MOPAC internal coordinates of N, CA, C and O (Angstrom, degrees):
PM7 1SCF
backbone

  N    0.0000 0     0.00 0     0.00 0    0    0    0
  C    1.4554 1     0.00 0     0.00 0    1    0    0
  C    1.5324 1   109.19 1     0.00 0    2    1    0
  O    1.2310 1   121.82 1   -25.11 1    3    2    1
  N    1.3018 1   114.13 1   154.89 1    3    2    1
  C    1.4549 1   119.68 1   177.71 1    5    3    2
  C    1.5171 1   109.95 1  -102.78 1    6    5    3
  O    1.2310 1   121.06 1    -7.06 1    7    6    5
  N    1.3164 1   115.57 1   172.94 1    7    6    5
  C    1.4634 1   121.77 1   178.76 1    9    7    6
  C    1.5405 1   110.79 1   -60.61 1   10    9    7
  O    1.2310 1   120.24 1   140.12 1   11   10    9
  N    1.3209 1   117.14 1   -39.88 1   11   10    9
  C    1.4649 1   121.05 1   178.92 1   13   11   10
  C    1.5280 1   111.44 1   -65.52 1   14   13   11
  O    1.2310 1   120.05 1   143.97 1   15   14   13
  N    1.3195 1   117.51 1   -36.03 1   15   14   13
  C    1.4587 1   121.21 1   177.94 1   17   15   14
  C    1.5235 1   111.45 1   -64.83 1   18   17   15
  O    1.2310 1   120.24 1   137.78 1   19   18   17
  N    1.3223 1   117.14 1   -42.22 1   19   18   17
  C    1.4661 1   121.28 1   179.40 1   21   19   18
  C    1.5194 1   109.68 1   -66.10 1   22   21   19
  O    1.2310 1   120.55 1   137.72 1   23   22   21
  N    1.3196 1   116.56 1   -42.28 1   23   22   21
  C    1.4793 1   120.46 1   178.27 1   25   23   22
  C    1.5274 1   110.09 1   -60.05 1   26   25   23
  O    1.2310 1   120.21 1   136.53 1   27   26   25
  N    1.3207 1   117.20 1   -43.47 1   27   26   25
  C    1.4695 1   121.61 1   178.53 1   29   27   26
  C    1.5293 1   110.93 1   -64.18 1   30   29   27
  O    1.2310 1   120.11 1   141.20 1   31   30   29
  N    1.3270 1   117.40 1   -38.80 1   31   30   29
  C    1.4564 1   122.37 1   178.24 1   33   31   30
  C    1.5219 1   110.15 1   -61.00 1   34   33   31
  O    1.2310 1   120.08 1   132.81 1   35   34   33
  N    1.3267 1   117.45 1   -47.19 1   35   34   33
  C    1.4591 1   121.81 1  -179.87 1   37   35   34
  C    1.5287 1   110.15 1   -61.71 1   38   37   35
  O    1.2310 1   120.22 1   135.13 1   39   38   37
  N    1.3361 1   117.18 1   -44.87 1   39   38   37
  C    1.4669 1   120.63 1   178.95 1   41   39   38
  C    1.5245 1   110.80 1   -61.74 1   42   41   39
  O    1.2310 1   120.07 1   139.01 1   43   42   41
  N    1.3168 1   117.47 1   -40.99 1   43   42   41
  C    1.4494 1   121.29 1  -179.56 1   45   43   42
  C    1.5217 1   111.82 1   -63.39 1   46   45   43
  O    1.2310 1   120.32 1   144.88 1   47   46   45
  N    1.3126 1   116.99 1   -35.12 1   47   46   45
  C    1.4623 1   120.53 1   179.21 1   49   47   46
  C    1.5224 1   111.33 1   -77.65 1   50   49   47
  O    1.2310 1   119.49 1   138.37 1   51   50   49
  N    1.3254 1   118.58 1   -41.63 1   51   50   49
  C    1.4628 1   122.05 1  -169.47 1   53   51   50
  C    1.5288 1   113.25 1   -83.39 1   54   53   51
  O    1.2310 1   119.62 1   140.58 1   55   54   53
  N    1.3199 1   118.33 1   -39.42 1   55   54   53
  C    1.4669 1   119.82 1  -173.49 1   57   55   54
  C    1.5359 1   113.95 1   -57.52 1   58   57   55
  O    1.2310 1   118.38 1   140.38 1   59   58   57
  N    1.3291 1   120.70 1   -39.62 1   59   58   57
  C    1.4849 1   118.56 1   177.21 1   61   59   58
  C    1.5362 1   113.39 1   -68.52 1   62   61   59
  O    1.2310 1   119.62 1   160.88 1   63   62   61
  N    1.3169 1   118.34 1   -19.12 1   63   62   61
  C    1.4553 1   121.77 1  -178.21 1   65   63   62
  C    1.5272 1   113.77 1   -80.27 1   66   65   63
  O    1.2310 1   119.91 1   153.06 1   67   66   65
  N    1.3246 1   117.77 1   -26.94 1   67   66   65
  C    1.4483 1   121.22 1  -170.89 1   69   67   66
  C    1.5303 1   112.09 1   -97.89 1   70   69   67
  O    1.2310 1   121.12 1   -20.59 1   71   70   69
  N    1.3361 1   115.46 1   159.41 1   71   70   69
  C    1.4618 1   121.73 1   178.74 1   73   71   70
  C    1.5272 1   111.70 1   -82.53 1   74   73   71
  O    1.2310 1   120.42 1   152.02 1   75   74   73
  N    1.3490 1   116.80 1   -27.98 1   75   74   73
  C    1.4703 1   121.51 1  -178.89 1   77   75   74
  C    1.5392 1   107.70 1  -121.62 1   78   77   75
  O    1.2310 1   120.04 1   -98.09 1   79   78   77
  N    1.3397 1   117.52 1    81.91 1   79   78   77
  C    1.4733 1   119.73 1  -176.00 1   81   79   78
  C    1.5268 1   113.50 1   -67.58 1   82   81   79
  O    1.2310 1   119.89 1   160.15 1   83   82   81
  N    1.3441 1   117.81 1   -19.85 1   83   82   81
  C    1.4632 1   119.86 1   179.75 1   85   83   82
  C    1.5223 1   112.39 1   -69.90 1   86   85   83
  O    1.2310 1   119.70 1   161.39 1   87   86   85
  N    1.3339 1   118.18 1   -18.61 1   87   86   85
  C    1.4526 1   121.63 1  -178.54 1   89   87   86
  C    1.5285 1   113.12 1   -95.69 1   90   89   87
  O    1.2310 1   119.81 1  -170.94 1   91   90   89
  N    1.3165 1   117.96 1     9.06 1   91   90   89
  C    1.4628 1   121.50 1   175.38 1   93   91   90
  C    1.5221 1   107.66 1   -77.24 1   94   93   91
  O    1.2310 1   120.99 1   -61.47 1   95   94   93
  N    1.3411 1   115.71 1   118.53 1   95   94   93
  C    1.4626 1   121.82 1  -179.05 1   97   95   94
  C    1.5186 1   107.81 1  -127.65 1   98   97   95
  O    1.2310 1   120.89 1   -49.03 1   99   98   97
  N    1.3294 1   115.91 1   130.97 1   99   98   97
  C    1.4624 1   120.85 1   178.14 1  101   99   98
  C    1.5202 1   107.98 1  -122.79 1  102  101   99
  O    1.2310 1   121.20 1   -58.08 1  103  102  101
  N    1.3256 1   115.31 1   121.92 1  103  102  101
  C    1.4510 1   121.04 1   176.19 1  105  103  102
  C    1.5320 1   108.28 1  -114.98 1  106  105  103
  O    1.2310 1   120.69 1   -21.23 1  107  106  105
  N    1.3213 1   116.28 1   158.77 1  107  106  105
  C    1.4593 1   119.34 1  -179.66 1  109  107  106
  C    1.5276 1   110.22 1  -124.33 1  110  109  107
  O    1.2310 1   121.93 1   -31.89 1  111  110  109
  N    1.3165 1   113.92 1   148.11 1  111  110  109
  C    1.4630 1   122.38 1   175.15 1  113  111  110
  C    1.5243 1   107.48 1  -138.38 1  114  113  111
  O    1.2310 1   121.07 1   -38.70 1  115  114  113
  N    1.3125 1   115.56 1   141.30 1  115  114  113
  C    1.4696 1   120.61 1   177.51 1  117  115  114
  C    1.5201 1   109.94 1  -108.94 1  118  117  115
  O    1.2310 1   121.30 1   -37.81 1  119  118  117
  N    1.3279 1   115.12 1   142.19 1  119  118  117
  C    1.4446 1   120.24 1   167.35 1  121  119  118
  C    1.5252 1   107.54 1  -133.39 1  122  121  119
  O    1.2310 1   119.70 1    15.56 1  123  122  121
  N    1.3053 1   118.17 1  -164.44 1  123  122  121
  C    1.4588 1   120.87 1  -172.06 1  125  123  122
  C    1.5316 1   113.78 1   -61.72 1  126  125  123
  O    1.2310 1   120.50 1   140.85 1  127  126  125
  N    1.3371 1   116.65 1   -39.15 1  127  126  125
  C    1.4572 1   119.32 1  -172.81 1  129  127  126
  C    1.5187 1   114.05 1  -119.87 1  130  129  127
  O    1.2310 1   119.71 1   166.08 1  131  130  129
  N    1.3229 1   118.16 1   -13.92 1  131  130  129
  C    1.4595 1   121.59 1  -171.78 1  133  131  130
  C    1.5248 1   112.05 1  -127.79 1  134  133  131
  O    1.2310 1   121.38 1   -28.20 1  135  134  133
  N    1.3133 1   114.96 1   151.80 1  135  134  133
  C    1.4433 1   123.28 1   166.13 1  137  135  134
  C    1.5333 1   104.61 1  -109.17 1  138  137  135
  O    1.2310 1   120.46 1   -72.98 1  139  138  137
  N    1.3142 1   116.73 1   107.02 1  139  138  137
  C    1.4582 1   122.48 1  -175.15 1  141  139  138
  C    1.5189 1   110.43 1   -88.84 1  142  141  139
  O    1.2310 1   120.75 1   -53.54 1  143  142  141
  N    1.3263 1   116.17 1   126.46 1  143  142  141
  C    1.4534 1   121.63 1   173.23 1  145  143  142
  C    1.5282 1   107.00 1  -105.63 1  146  145  143
  O    1.2310 1   120.46 1   -62.23 1  147  146  145
  N    1.3218 1   116.72 1   117.77 1  147  146  145
  C    1.4647 1   122.30 1  -179.20 1  149  147  146
  C    1.5212 1   108.34 1   -99.78 1  150  149  147
  O    1.2310 1   120.49 1   -65.95 1  151  150  149
  N    1.3087 1   116.66 1   114.05 1  151  150  149
  C    1.4582 1   123.39 1  -177.68 1  153  151  150
  C    1.5161 1   109.33 1   -97.85 1  154  153  151
  O    1.2310 1   120.62 1   -55.69 1  155  154  153
  N    1.3122 1   116.43 1   124.31 1  155  154  153
  C    1.4580 1   123.14 1   177.96 1  157  155  154
  C    1.5186 1   108.56 1  -122.25 1  158  157  155
  O    1.2310 1   120.80 1   -49.18 1  159  158  157
  N    1.3368 1   116.08 1   130.82 1  159  158  157
  C    1.4614 1   121.55 1   178.59 1  161  159  158
  C    1.5210 1   108.64 1  -128.95 1  162  161  159
  O    1.2310 1   120.60 1    -7.76 1  163  162  161
  N    1.3230 1   116.45 1   172.24 1  163  162  161
  C    1.4682 1   121.19 1   177.75 1  165  163  162
  C    1.5422 1   108.77 1   -60.32 1  166  165  163
  O    1.2310 1   120.50 1   -31.56 1  167  166  165
  N    1.3302 1   116.66 1   148.44 1  167  166  165
  C    1.4694 1   119.67 1  -177.81 1  169  167  166
  C    1.5256 1   114.38 1   -54.05 1  170  169  167
  O    1.2310 1   120.01 1   143.10 1  171  170  169
  N    1.3301 1   117.59 1   -36.90 1  171  170  169
  C    1.4630 1   119.48 1  -179.71 1  173  171  170
  C    1.5212 1   112.76 1   -75.01 1  174  173  171
  O    1.2310 1   119.66 1   169.37 1  175  174  173
  N    1.3271 1   118.26 1   -10.63 1  175  174  173
  C    1.4656 1   122.01 1  -178.52 1  177  175  174
  C    1.5208 1   113.51 1  -100.61 1  178  177  175
  O    1.2310 1   119.53 1   175.38 1  179  178  177
  N    1.3046 1   118.49 1    -4.62 1  179  178  177
  C    1.4778 1   120.21 1  -177.57 1  181  179  178
  C    1.5277 1   110.49 1   -60.65 1  182  181  179
  O    1.2310 1   120.32 1   137.57 1  183  182  181
  N    1.3197 1   116.99 1   -42.43 1  183  182  181
  C    1.4613 1   121.37 1   178.74 1  185  183  182
  C    1.5072 1   113.34 1   -63.17 1  186  185  183
  O    1.2310 1   120.79 1   145.35 1  187  186  185
  N    1.3206 1   116.10 1   -34.65 1  187  186  185
  C    1.4650 1   119.93 1   179.01 1  189  187  186
  C    1.5284 1   111.04 1   -68.07 1  190  189  187
  O    1.2310 1   120.33 1   141.96 1  191  190  189
  N    1.3196 1   116.98 1   -38.04 1  191  190  189
  C    1.4610 1   120.74 1  -178.83 1  193  191  190
  C    1.5143 1   111.20 1   -75.00 1  194  193  191
  O    1.2310 1   120.49 1   144.25 1  195  194  193
  N    1.3231 1   116.68 1   -35.75 1  195  194  193
  C    1.4794 1   119.70 1   179.34 1  197  195  194
  C    1.5198 1   110.77 1   -77.90 1  198  197  195
  O    1.2310 1   119.53 1   136.25 1  199  198  197
  N    1.3166 1   118.51 1   -43.75 1  199  198  197
  C    1.4593 1   122.43 1   179.15 1  201  199  198
  C    1.5117 1   112.25 1    79.10 1  202  201  199
  O    1.2310 1   121.03 1    -6.56 1  203  202  201
  N    1.3233 1   115.64 1   173.44 1  203  202  201
  C    1.4678 1   120.45 1   178.71 1  205  203  202
  C    1.5132 1   109.92 1   -66.79 1  206  205  203
  O    1.2310 1   121.35 1   -52.85 1  207  206  205
  N    1.2958 1   115.03 1   127.15 1  207  206  205
  C    1.4742 1   122.47 1  -179.95 1  209  207  206
  C    1.5275 1   112.72 1    56.78 1  210  209  207
  O    1.2310 1   120.09 1  -156.40 1  211  210  209
  N    1.3431 1   117.44 1    23.60 1  211  210  209
  C    1.4556 1   121.77 1   177.36 1  213  211  210
  C    1.5082 1   115.31 1    75.02 1  214  213  211
  O    1.2310 1   120.36 1  -162.98 1  215  214  213
  N    1.3149 1   116.91 1    17.02 1  215  214  213
  C    1.4728 1   120.34 1  -175.12 1  217  215  214
  C    1.5359 1   112.66 1   -68.19 1  218  217  215
  O    1.2310 1   120.04 1   139.48 1  219  218  217
  N    1.3264 1   117.52 1   -40.52 1  219  218  217
  C    1.4700 1   120.04 1  -179.69 1  221  219  218
  C    1.5310 1   109.68 1   -66.69 1  222  221  219
  O    1.2310 1   121.02 1   134.18 1  223  222  221
  N    1.3477 1   115.66 1   -45.82 1  223  222  221
  C    1.4704 1   119.87 1   179.08 1  225  223  222
  C    1.5181 1   110.53 1   -60.32 1  226  225  223
  O    1.2310 1   120.03 1   138.94 1  227  226  225
  N    1.3143 1   117.55 1   -41.06 1  227  226  225
  C    1.4734 1   120.56 1  -179.91 1  229  227  226
  C    1.5243 1   110.61 1   -66.32 1  230  229  227
  O    1.2310 1   119.70 1   142.30 1  231  230  229
  N    1.3152 1   118.18 1   -37.70 1  231  230  229
  C    1.4609 1   121.15 1   179.09 1  233  231  230
  C    1.5409 1   110.08 1   -66.20 1  234  233  231
  O    1.2310 1   120.58 1   137.80 1  235  234  233
  N    1.3345 1   116.50 1   -42.20 1  235  234  233
  C    1.4584 1   120.44 1   177.67 1  237  235  234
  C    1.5347 1   110.04 1   -62.52 1  238  237  235
  O    1.2310 1   120.90 1   134.91 1  239  238  237
  N    1.3265 1   115.89 1   -45.09 1  239  238  237
  C    1.4729 1   119.88 1   179.97 1  241  239  238
  C    1.5230 1   111.42 1   -63.25 1  242  241  239
  O    1.2310 1   119.79 1   141.98 1  243  242  241
  N    1.3106 1   118.00 1   -38.02 1  243  242  241
  C    1.4742 1   120.94 1   178.33 1  245  243  242
  C    1.5090 1   111.03 1   -58.14 1  246  245  243
  O    1.2310 1   120.72 1   136.32 1  247  246  245
  N    1.3368 1   116.23 1   -43.68 1  247  246  245
  C    1.4629 1   119.91 1   179.13 1  249  247  246
  C    1.5130 1   110.91 1   -67.95 1  250  249  247
  O    1.2310 1   120.32 1   133.35 1  251  250  249
  N    1.3329 1   116.99 1   -46.65 1  251  250  249
  C    1.4546 1   121.18 1  -175.48 1  253  251  250
  C    1.5267 1   111.16 1   -68.27 1  254  253  251
  O    1.2310 1   119.91 1   142.30 1  255  254  253
  N    1.3225 1   117.78 1   -37.70 1  255  254  253
  C    1.4606 1   120.16 1  -178.35 1  257  255  254
  C    1.5215 1   112.77 1   -71.57 1  258  257  255
  O    1.2310 1   119.97 1   163.17 1  259  258  257
  N    1.3158 1   117.65 1   -16.83 1  259  258  257
  C    1.4647 1   119.74 1   178.48 1  261  259  258
  C    1.5309 1   112.01 1   -78.17 1  262  261  259
  O    1.2310 1   120.51 1   170.93 1  263  262  261
  N    1.3261 1   116.63 1    -9.07 1  263  262  261
  C    1.4614 1   121.97 1  -178.87 1  265  263  262
  C    1.5319 1   109.94 1   -76.11 1  266  265  263
  O    1.2310 1   120.73 1   -43.11 1  267  266  265
  N    1.3064 1   116.21 1   136.89 1  267  266  265
  C    1.4501 1   121.74 1   173.78 1  269  267  266
  C    1.5111 1   108.04 1  -110.11 1  270  269  267
  O    1.2310 1   120.91 1   -54.88 1  271  270  269
  N    1.3100 1   115.87 1   125.12 1  271  270  269
  C    1.4502 1   121.58 1   179.91 1  273  271  270
  C    1.5261 1   110.37 1   -81.00 1  274  273  271
  O    1.2310 1   120.96 1   -16.80 1  275  274  273
  N    1.3184 1   115.77 1   163.20 1  275  274  273
  C    1.4691 1   120.96 1   176.12 1  277  275  274
  C    1.5280 1   109.91 1   -66.46 1  278  277  275
  O    1.2310 1   120.47 1   154.92 1  279  278  277
  N    1.3277 1   116.71 1   -25.08 1  279  278  277
  C    1.4617 1   121.99 1   178.97 1  281  279  278
  C    1.5198 1   108.50 1   -91.62 1  282  281  279
  O    1.2310 1   120.09 1    -0.58 1  283  282  281
  N    1.3065 1   117.43 1   179.42 1  283  282  281
  C    1.4573 1   121.02 1  -179.47 1  285  283  282
  C    1.5149 1   113.04 1   -88.73 1  286  285  283
  O    1.2310 1   119.56 1  -172.78 1  287  286  285
  N    1.3357 1   118.44 1     7.22 1  287  286  285
  C    1.4570 1   122.20 1  -179.36 1  289  287  286
  C    1.5266 1   110.75 1   -79.59 1  290  289  287
  O    1.2310 1   121.22 1   -29.69 1  291  290  289
  N    1.3442 1   115.27 1   150.31 1  291  290  289
  C    1.4567 1   120.76 1   174.08 1  293  291  290
  C    1.5183 1   108.27 1   -97.36 1  294  293  291
  O    1.2310 1   120.49 1   -20.94 1  295  294  293
  N    1.3090 1   116.66 1   159.06 1  295  294  293
  C    1.4565 1   122.94 1  -176.81 1  297  295  294
  C    1.5123 1   109.53 1   -96.88 1  298  297  295
  O    1.2310 1   120.28 1   -40.03 1  299  298  297
  N    1.3311 1   117.07 1   139.97 1  299  298  297
  C    1.4672 1   122.06 1   174.96 1  301  299  298
  C    1.5373 1   106.97 1  -136.29 1  302  301  299
  O    1.2310 1   120.56 1   -44.87 1  303  302  301
  N    1.3358 1   116.53 1   135.13 1  303  302  301
  C    1.4566 1   122.91 1   178.96 1  305  303  302
  C    1.5131 1   110.30 1  -110.33 1  306  305  303
  O    1.2310 1   119.96 1   -57.47 1  307  306  305
  N    1.3368 1   117.67 1   122.53 1  307  306  305
  C    1.4497 1   123.16 1   177.23 1  309  307  306
  C    1.5180 1   108.63 1  -114.58 1  310  309  307
  O    1.2310 1   120.40 1   -48.63 1  311  310  309
  N    1.3235 1   116.85 1   131.37 1  311  310  309
  C    1.4613 1   120.74 1   175.92 1  313  311  310
  C    1.5269 1   106.73 1   -98.55 1  314  313  311
  O    1.2310 1   121.17 1   -64.41 1  315  314  313
  N    1.3252 1   115.37 1   115.59 1  315  314  313
  C    1.4585 1   122.16 1  -173.54 1  317  315  314
  C    1.5164 1   108.69 1   -93.57 1  318  317  315
  O    1.2310 1   120.77 1   -56.37 1  319  318  317
  N    1.3145 1   116.14 1   123.63 1  319  318  317
  C    1.4749 1   122.30 1   177.75 1  321  319  318
  C    1.5128 1   108.17 1   -97.87 1  322  321  319
  O    1.2310 1   120.75 1   -68.58 1  323  322  321
  N    1.3362 1   116.17 1   111.42 1  323  322  321
  C    1.4711 1   120.02 1  -178.76 1  325  323  322
  C    1.5019 1   111.20 1   -82.01 1  326  325  323
  O    1.2310 1   120.10 1   180.00 1  327  326  325

């Protein structure tokens, strides 16, 4: 999979969960070992994405972390609270 495919996967999972899907923003950052996807949603939707006791966020991360990129980098998903 490519970086664009992973970004599309995250959007496909997150947009149905939130009340304001137009404010879902995903940015990427690279470091030595990881390709970081920073997920930002509307302030009222942060709880929906994280879920009770972090269960929704953990389920999303489980799916995203199973992806293997064409490069040797691993994927990491960060939920950014603005």
